[in-house]
C-alpha positions as CSV (number, residue, x, y, z in Angstrom):
1,M,-16.4,-11.3,1.5
2,H,-13.7,-9.7,3.0
3,Y,-10.6,-7.9,1.1
4,R,-7.8,-5.7,1.7
5,L,-7.1,-2.7,-0.7
6,Y,-3.4,-1.6,-0.9
7,A,-2.8,1.8,-2.4
8,L,1.1,1.0,-3.9
9,N,3.9,3.3,-4.4
10,P,3.9,3.8,-7.9
11,N,8.0,3.5,-8.5
12,S,8.7,1.2,-6.0
13,G,5.8,-1.0,-6.0
14,K,5.8,-1.2,-1.8
15,I,2.6,-0.6,0.2
16,M,1.6,2.4,1.3
17,Q,-1.8,2.5,2.7
18,G,-4.2,-0.6,3.4
19,S,-7.8,-0.5,4.0
20,D,-10.8,-2.9,4.4
21,L,-13.0,-3.5,1.7
22,A,-16.6,-5.7,2.2
23,A,-17.5,-7.0,-1.6
24,E,-19.8,-9.5,-2.9
25,S,-17.4,-10.9,-5.8
26,D,-13.6,-10.6,-6.7
27,A,-14.8,-8.2,-9.8
28,D,-16.9,-6.1,-7.2
29,A,-13.5,-5.7,-5.4
30,I,-11.8,-4.7,-8.3
31,A,-14.4,-2.4,-9.0
32,A,-14.0,-0.8,-5.9
33,G,-10.3,-0.6,-6.2
34,H,-10.6,1.2,-9.6
35,S,-13.0,3.7,-8.1
36,A,-10.6,4.5,-5.1
37,H,-7.6,4.9,-6.9
38,P,-8.6,5.5,-10.6
39,S,-5.0,7.1,-11.6
40,S,-2.7,5.0,-8.9
41,P,-1.4,1.4,-8.3
42,F,-3.5,-0.7,-5.9
43,E,-3.4,-4.3,-5.1
44,I,-6.8,-6.4,-3.6
45,W,-5.7,-9.3,-1.4
46,C,-8.3,-11.8,-0.2
47,R,-6.4,-13.8,2.8
48,Q,-3.5,-14.8,1.3
49,R,-4.9,-14.7,-2.2
50,C,-3.6,-11.9,-4.5
51,V,-6.9,-11.3,-6.5
52,F,-5.6,-8.3,-8.5
53,T,-2.7,-6.0,-8.7
54,S,-2.3,-3.0,-11.2
55,M,1.4,-2.7,-10.9
56,N,3.8,-5.3,-13.2
57,R,6.9,-7.2,-11.9
58,A,9.1,-4.4,-12.8
59,G,7.1,-1.8,-10.4
60,S,5.6,0.5,-12.8
61,A,1.9,0.6,-13.1
62,K,-0.1,-1.4,-15.6
63,G,-1.9,1.1,-18.1
């Protein structure tokens, strides 16, 4: 499936960079996101659906 991986600003939560990502499942896409951004916040989207975010609503990264 086709996903979008977005690197997020750790302070504001705003998108800094986006890239295409091909993965077999949501779990594979999330694992790829963790590999690509091991210590920085990111989001994974599949079309209009947010699959995963490593940010909480206050804008700081989840642990």
